[in-house]
N, C-alpha and C positions, 0 to 999 in steps of 0.2 A: 318938700309941700308943707311941710306945717302939718303936721296931721294935730296939734294941739291944736291950733286954731278953728280947724276944716269941724273936727268930732270933739268936742267938750268926752273933758279927765268923766268915769262912771265912778261911781261908789257901790260896791257892792260885800257882802253881811254873806259867808254860804252858811248850811244849813245844813241836816244830815242828808239829806235827800241829793243831793248835790254830792257829794264822795260815795253817796250812792252810784248815778249814774256814773262817776270817771269807773268806777268795776263797771258797768257792762259794757261798757264803753271802750271793753279794754278787753275785748278776747283775749287775742291771740295773744297775747300775753299767755291769759286764762291758759284757753288748747296748751301753749308749750310747758308751763311751770306741770299744769295736769298729764302729759304727756313722760316729761320728766320722772316724776313726784314715782305714776303710776311702773314701773319700766326699772326707777330706782328699788320699789317691792321685790319687784318680781321676780329680780337678780338677786335678792339678796335669801329672798327661798333657795333660786335654788340653786343659791350660790356655798346657803348651810348645804343641803341637798350634801351636793358634790365629793365638801367639807367630808360629811361620814358616810361618803362610801359606795350613795345614789347613783343609777344612772343618770344620763340627763334628757334620758327621752321618758322614762316614767318618772322625775321631775317636772317638769311641763305636764303630762301626760293629770296628774295631781296638784296644780296648780288651788292655792282653796280661793275657791272666786268669788262666793261667801265672803269672805275677810278682804278681796281686794275690791268688793263694789262695797261693803262698809269706809275703808278709805279713803274708794273716790266721793261715796258721798261727804264723809265731812269733809273733804277739802273742797267742793260745791257749798257746803254752808260755809266753811274759813272762809272762801273768797269773794263768794256777794250778800253773805252777815256777818261779818265777824269785826272782816278788813276795811266795810268801809266806816262798820260803826266808829274803830280806832286811829280813822282816822282823821278819823270827824276829830276824835279826842285829843291826837296831835294838834291838830290847829287850832286845835282850842288854846289849849294848854302854852304850844307855842308864840302864846297873844297873836296871830293870822287871819285869826280866821270873821276880819272883818273890824270896824269897812276898812277896805281894803280899793284905792282910785289904781286903775287901768289908760288911760293913759294911747293911743300910737304912737308916733313918731317918725320920724327919719329910718333912726334906729331898728327899731320894734317896739313892742311891746312892753310896756311905762313901766309895771307895777309898785305899787311903793304900803307900804303896809304901818303900823300901826310905829313897828320895831327898827323895819328897814327900804331901802329902796331896791331898786333889776332890773334890768333890762331883760326882754330877751327878743333876741337877737330876731330879722325875720329867716333866717338862714338855716334860724334850726329851727321849725313851727315843720317840724314833720305832718300832719294831717293834722286837719280841722272834723270835726262832724258836729253837722246842728240839728240839736233837738229843737222841737216842739218848745218847749223851756228856760232849753240852757242851747249854752257851742260851748264848745271843748275846747282846744288847741293841745294837743301831741305833740311834746316835741322831743327831740334826740337823744339825751337825755331820760332817764324813766323817769315820772314825773305828767302833770297838767297842767296848767287851770282853766280853772268853769267859768264864764262867763253870761250869771241866769239874766231870762229874759226881762225879766222883773227889777232890774238896775234901769230897765228903757222906761219913758216914758209915753210907749207906744212902740206896738210892732212897725214901722215903718222906721224907725226912729233903730230900733233893734233892726233892722233888717240891711240900715244904709253903715249899719259902721259897723258887720260883718263882711257888707261887700268892700268896704273901704283896705278895712284884716287881707281879704281875703284877694287883694288887687296889688297893696303889697310883697303879698307872702309870695305871690306869683314874681313882681317883678324882682323882688330878692332872688331868685331861685334857677332866674332867665338868667341876671346877669353874673 
């Protein structure tokens, strides 16, 4: 295809809003984590009651809903408040906050940071989410690449880059 020739590389620098976007678009992961943590809390409470000889039916009927509710609120605050901030700090401290260069190649999306260079192969991209301001590429291992709209000169350039990316990813999945 010669993706580097048809679509020149783009330069990206991340900001805190990019990290918040990743969290909001990782809702399925959040729901899994949320359910697991809440169930573990219930299991811990019921387990301690069982060790103390409390009947299971009484323990379940008298679960501390207020405690579980506050715990749920803390999980939501952590996931949507603290996690994006920590991710942004990790990206900045790791020296990969930008400027980063993305290029579409025959193999996948090539990413060059000030510290490294790698390729996310087309078949590793599991899901793409296009927002008004950003494109999110979620891949098989936990992680995502963010491609902000602000990295392009025009909406048309942003759209054509995404169309080519989608075409390449679809082609790789079908082969």
